[in-house]
C-alpha positions as CSV (number, residue, x, y, z in Angstrom):
1,M,78.5,116.2,95.9
2,K,77.6,112.7,96.9
3,N,79.5,111.4,99.9
4,N,80.7,107.9,99.1
5,T,82.0,107.1,102.6
6,Y,79.8,104.9,104.8
7,V,80.4,103.7,108.3
8,V,79.1,100.4,109.6
9,I,79.0,100.2,113.4
10,M,78.6,96.7,114.8
11,A,76.6,97.0,118.0
12,G,75.0,93.6,118.7
13,G,77.3,92.1,121.3
14,I,76.5,91.2,124.8
15,G,79.7,92.3,126.5
16,S,79.5,89.6,129.2
17,R,83.0,90.3,130.4
18,F,81.7,93.6,131.8
19,W,79.2,91.8,134.0
20,P,77.5,93.0,136.2
21,L,77.2,96.4,134.5
22,S,76.8,94.9,131.0
23,K,73.8,92.6,130.8
24,S,72.1,90.9,127.8
25,T,69.2,93.3,128.1
26,Y,71.5,96.4,128.2
27,P,75.0,95.6,127.1
28,K,78.3,97.4,127.2
29,Q,78.0,99.4,124.0
30,F,75.0,101.3,125.4
31,L,76.6,102.2,128.7
32,D,78.7,105.2,129.8
33,I,81.4,103.0,131.4
34,L,84.1,105.7,131.1
35,G,82.0,108.3,132.8
36,T,82.2,110.8,129.9
37,G,78.4,111.5,129.8
38,K,78.2,109.5,126.5
39,T,77.8,105.8,125.8
40,F,80.3,103.9,123.7
41,L,77.9,103.8,120.8
42,Q,77.4,107.6,120.9
43,E,81.2,108.2,121.2
44,T,81.8,105.9,118.2
45,A,79.2,107.5,116.0
46,E,80.3,111.1,116.8
47,R,83.9,110.1,116.1
48,F,83.1,109.5,112.4
49,L,81.1,112.7,111.8
50,T,84.1,114.4,110.3
51,L,84.1,111.7,107.6
52,C,80.4,111.3,106.8
53,P,77.0,112.4,108.0
54,Y,74.6,110.4,110.2
55,E,72.7,109.5,107.0
56,N,75.7,107.4,105.9
57,M,76.0,105.5,109.2
58,I,74.7,102.0,109.4
59,I,74.1,100.5,112.8
60,V,73.9,96.7,112.9
61,T,72.5,95.4,116.1
62,N,70.2,92.7,117.6
63,Q,66.4,93.1,117.3
64,E,66.0,93.6,121.0
65,Y,68.2,96.7,121.0
66,K,66.4,98.8,118.4
67,K,64.7,101.0,120.9
68,I,68.0,101.7,122.7
69,V,69.8,102.6,119.4
70,V,67.0,105.0,118.4
71,E,67.1,106.7,121.8
72,Q,70.9,107.1,121.8
73,L,71.3,108.0,118.1
74,P,68.2,109.9,117.2
75,L,69.9,111.6,114.1
76,V,70.7,108.2,112.5
77,P,67.8,107.4,110.1
78,E,65.7,104.6,111.5
79,K,66.0,102.7,108.3
80,N,69.8,102.6,108.8
81,I,69.4,100.5,111.9
82,L,69.7,96.9,110.7
83,L,68.3,94.4,113.1
84,E,69.8,90.9,113.2
85,P,67.4,88.2,114.1
86,M,70.1,86.1,115.7
87,R,73.8,86.4,116.4
88,K,76.0,84.7,113.8
89,N,79.3,86.5,114.4
90,T,80.8,89.3,112.3
91,A,80.8,87.9,108.7
92,P,76.9,87.7,108.4
93,C,76.7,91.1,110.2
94,I,79.0,92.7,107.6
95,A,77.3,90.9,104.7
96,Y,73.9,92.3,105.9
97,A,75.3,95.9,106.0
98,N,77.0,95.4,102.5
99,A,73.7,94.3,101.0
100,F,72.0,97.4,102.5
101,I,74.7,99.8,101.3
102,K,74.9,98.3,97.8
103,N,71.3,99.4,97.3
104,L,72.2,103.0,98.2
105,N,75.6,103.5,96.5
106,S,77.4,101.0,94.3
107,N,80.6,103.0,94.7
108,A,80.6,103.1,98.5
109,N,83.8,103.1,100.5
110,I,83.1,101.5,103.8
111,I,84.6,101.7,107.3
112,V,83.6,98.9,109.7
113,S,84.0,99.5,113.4
114,P,82.9,97.9,116.6
115,A,80.7,100.1,118.7
116,D,82.6,99.8,122.0
117,H,86.3,100.5,121.5
118,L,88.3,103.2,123.3
119,I,90.2,105.7,121.1
120,L,92.1,108.3,123.0
121,H,93.5,110.4,120.1
122,N,90.6,111.0,117.7
123,D,92.6,113.3,115.4
124,K,95.3,110.6,114.8
125,F,92.6,108.0,114.3
126,I,90.7,110.1,111.7
127,Q,94.0,110.8,109.8
128,I,94.7,107.0,109.7
129,I,91.2,106.4,108.4
130,K,91.6,109.1,105.7
131,T,94.9,107.5,104.6
132,G,93.1,104.1,104.4
133,L,90.2,105.5,102.4
134,D,92.7,107.0,99.9
135,F,94.4,103.6,99.6
136,I,91.3,101.5,99.1
137,S,89.9,104.0,96.6
138,S,92.8,103.3,94.2
139,N,93.6,99.7,95.1
140,N,91.6,96.4,95.1
141,A,92.4,95.9,98.8
142,L,90.9,94.8,102.0
143,L,92.5,97.0,104.7
144,T,92.5,96.4,108.4
145,I,93.9,98.7,111.1
146,G,96.8,97.2,113.1
147,I,97.8,98.7,116.4
148,K,101.5,98.9,117.4
149,P,101.7,96.7,120.5
150,S,103.0,98.3,123.8
151,R,103.0,95.1,125.9
152,P,102.9,91.3,125.5
153,E,99.1,91.3,125.5
154,T,97.4,87.9,125.5
155,G,93.8,89.1,125.1
156,Y,94.1,90.3,121.5
157,G,94.6,88.6,118.1
158,Y,97.7,89.6,116.2
159,I,98.5,90.5,112.5
160,Q,101.9,89.7,111.1
161,V,103.1,91.9,108.2
162,N,105.4,91.2,105.3
163,H,108.3,93.3,106.4
164,D,110.0,95.4,103.6
165,E,112.7,97.8,104.7
166,K,112.2,99.8,101.4
167,N,108.6,100.4,102.2
168,T,108.2,103.7,104.0
169,S,104.4,103.6,103.8
170,P,102.4,102.8,107.0
171,I,100.4,100.3,104.8
172,M,101.9,96.8,104.4
173,S,100.7,93.5,103.1
174,V,99.5,90.9,105.6
175,K,101.4,87.7,106.1
176,T,99.4,85.9,108.8
177,F,96.6,86.4,111.3
178,T,97.2,84.8,114.7
179,E,94.6,84.1,117.4
180,K,95.2,85.2,121.1
181,P,98.7,83.9,122.0
182,N,100.1,82.7,125.3
183,Y,102.4,85.1,127.2
184,E,105.6,83.7,125.8
185,L,104.4,84.0,122.2
186,A,103.1,87.5,122.9
187,Q,106.6,88.4,124.1
188,F,108.1,87.1,120.9
189,F,105.5,89.1,118.8
190,L,106.4,92.3,120.7
191,K,110.1,91.9,120.2
192,S,109.9,90.9,116.5
193,G,108.4,94.2,115.4
194,D,106.4,92.4,112.7
195,F,103.2,91.9,114.6
196,F,100.4,94.3,115.4
197,W,97.2,94.0,117.5
198,N,94.2,93.2,115.4
199,S,91.8,96.1,116.1
200,G,88.8,94.7,114.3
201,I,88.4,97.9,112.3
202,F,88.3,97.5,108.5
203,I,88.2,99.8,105.4
204,W,87.2,98.6,101.9
205,N,85.2,99.4,98.8
206,I,81.8,97.7,98.4
207,K,83.0,96.0,95.2
208,T,86.1,94.6,96.8
209,I,84.4,93.2,99.8
210,D,81.6,91.8,97.6
211,Q,84.1,89.9,95.5
212,A,85.8,88.6,98.7
213,F,82.5,87.2,100.0
214,E,81.7,85.6,96.6
215,K,85.1,83.9,96.5
216,N,85.6,83.0,100.2
217,L,82.1,82.7,101.7
218,P,79.9,82.0,98.7
219,E,77.1,80.6,100.8
220,V,76.8,83.9,102.7
221,Y,77.3,85.9,99.5
222,H,74.4,84.2,97.7
223,L,72.0,84.5,100.6
224,F,72.6,88.2,101.0
225,N,72.9,88.9,97.2
226,E,69.3,87.8,96.9
227,F,68.5,90.2,99.7
228,S,70.4,93.0,97.9
229,N,68.6,92.4,94.6
230,N,65.2,92.1,96.3
231,P,65.2,94.4,99.4
232,I,63.4,92.5,102.2
233,D,61.5,94.2,105.0
234,N,59.8,91.2,106.5
235,E,61.5,89.5,109.4
236,K,60.6,86.0,108.2
237,S,62.9,86.3,105.1
238,L,65.7,87.8,107.2
239,S,65.4,85.1,109.8
240,Y,65.7,82.4,107.0
241,I,68.8,84.1,105.7
242,Y,70.4,84.1,109.1
243,S,69.4,80.6,109.9
244,E,71.2,79.4,106.8
245,C,74.4,81.5,107.5
246,P,77.4,79.8,109.2
247,N,78.5,81.3,112.5
248,V,81.8,82.7,111.3
249,S,83.9,85.8,111.9
250,I,85.1,88.1,109.1
251,D,88.7,87.4,110.1
252,Y,88.3,83.6,109.7
253,G,85.9,83.6,106.8
254,I,87.6,86.2,104.6
255,M,90.6,88.1,105.9
256,E,92.7,84.9,106.6
257,K,91.9,83.5,103.1
258,A,92.0,86.5,100.8
259,D,95.3,87.5,99.0
260,N,94.6,91.2,98.9
261,V,94.7,92.0,102.6
262,Y,96.7,94.9,103.9
263,V,97.3,96.5,107.3
264,I,97.8,100.1,108.2
265,K,100.1,100.5,111.1
266,S,98.6,102.8,113.8
267,D,99.1,104.2,117.3
268,F,96.2,106.3,118.5
269,G,95.6,105.2,122.0
270,W,93.4,102.2,121.2
271,S,91.9,99.5,123.5
272,D,89.0,97.2,122.8
273,L,88.0,97.7,126.4
274,G,86.8,94.1,126.5
275,T,87.4,93.5,130.2
276,W,87.6,95.3,133.5
277,G,91.3,94.8,133.4
278,S,91.6,96.8,130.2
279,L,89.4,99.5,131.7
280,F,91.8,99.5,134.7
281,E,94.7,100.1,132.4
282,N,93.1,103.2,130.8
283,L,91.8,105.1,133.9
284,K,93.6,107.4,136.4
285,K,94.7,105.6,139.6
286,D,95.5,106.8,143.1
287,K,99.0,106.6,144.7
288,E,98.4,103.0,145.6
289,N,97.4,102.2,142.0
290,N,93.8,101.7,143.0
291,I,90.8,102.9,141.0
292,I,87.9,103.7,143.3
293,R,84.6,104.8,141.6
294,S,82.5,105.1,144.7
295,K,81.9,107.8,147.3
296,H,82.1,105.8,150.6
297,V,85.0,103.4,150.3
298,Y,87.5,103.2,153.2
299,I,90.6,101.4,152.1
300,Q,94.0,100.7,153.6
301,N,97.0,98.5,152.9
302,S,95.5,97.7,149.4
303,S,96.8,98.2,145.9
304,N,96.1,97.6,142.2
305,N,92.4,97.2,142.8
306,F,89.4,98.3,140.7
307,I,86.5,99.1,142.9
308,Q,83.1,100.3,141.7
309,L,80.2,100.3,144.1
310,P,76.9,102.2,144.4
311,N,77.4,105.6,146.0
312,E,75.0,104.8,148.8
313,K,77.1,101.7,149.7
314,I,79.7,102.0,152.6
315,A,82.6,99.6,152.1
316,V,85.7,98.9,154.2
317,I,88.5,97.2,152.2
318,N,91.6,96.1,153.9
319,S,94.8,94.3,152.8
320,V,93.8,93.1,149.4
321,S,95.4,93.5,146.0
322,N,94.8,93.0,142.4
323,L,91.0,92.6,142.7
324,I,88.1,93.6,140.7
325,I,85.1,94.5,142.9
326,V,82.0,95.7,141.1
327,E,78.4,95.8,142.4
328,H,75.4,96.8,140.3
329,E,71.8,96.4,141.4
330,N,71.6,93.0,143.1
331,M,74.8,91.6,141.5
332,L,78.3,91.5,142.9
333,L,81.6,90.6,141.1
334,I,84.8,89.8,143.0
335,S,87.6,88.5,140.9
336,D,91.4,88.4,140.7
337,K,92.3,90.7,137.9
338,D,94.7,88.1,136.4
339,K,91.8,85.6,136.2
340,E,89.1,87.7,134.8
341,Q,89.1,85.9,131.4
342,E,87.2,83.2,133.5
343,I,84.4,85.6,134.3
344,K,82.6,85.0,131.0
345,T,82.3,81.3,131.7
346,L,80.6,81.9,135.1
347,V,78.3,84.6,133.7
348,N,77.2,82.2,131.0
349,Q,75.8,80.1,133.8
350,I,73.6,82.9,134.9
351,K,70.4,84.0,133.2
352,L,71.2,87.7,132.8
353,K,68.3,90.0,133.5
């Protein structure tokens, strides 16, 4: 029996907020930041094996990362590794994957997932995905996964649902998408109960997402529809398509405009692990609430710090709190945890090697 489930894993980002570990030549999704022995990309691909085989997994990444993807996921067919000639955000990335999948299976049900998220409870996650697949199989719907917020988080986008007390289903229609709020607004979202974190994980049928692109991003649809009808292997044609595409996210380009968008409420231990601070929240700490990932750190009168240094490095840390201290190769990061959103701006000034 043909498996109509496909997984698109977006693996082309730079992960600059995880500098100095994550660099443009070897970004976050290809690293074992959690110390599990597997990279984020490997963890993500293995998570979906209960739903589809490696043959149904599509990895969309940048041209410069092909060798890394092949090394880390040798069981994914090489033809399934789609190489973007330039970064144009998530809408062109997903349109590229759609065009590829449409040539394989015109009835495909598609899960779209970033390569670098943390999911603590895989069984709960897979059950949510199965519920979502059942829903989109019988409804003309674009489904996104919303995470029940546990704190007034300012680093995530939010999804507001149309609240209906009679609806006992975890799936609800979407009212609004909201960009990252300030702290006061995030507190309001948390208290209201109608807002969920936007996970950036989507589920839809190929026909439904195709129609959504045609209606809401027609310029992208027509560019990739030609690709779909005339499969292109040469880089020049793909470079032309990408050069003509707008730089636009799937949220802004489609999800915020479409009228058939739904969210499935979820709680499976999710984090986008976009920053050192989010990693700090998800790792075990010592009695002073420090995380120390180094062998020779001597610390006193210090709390709430994240410290990661080379094992051969000897460090004395005294009377500091709330710091991120990370050294990798010839690079050193020291930042207040509360100010780490500013790291990306500084890193953009550095030519990453």
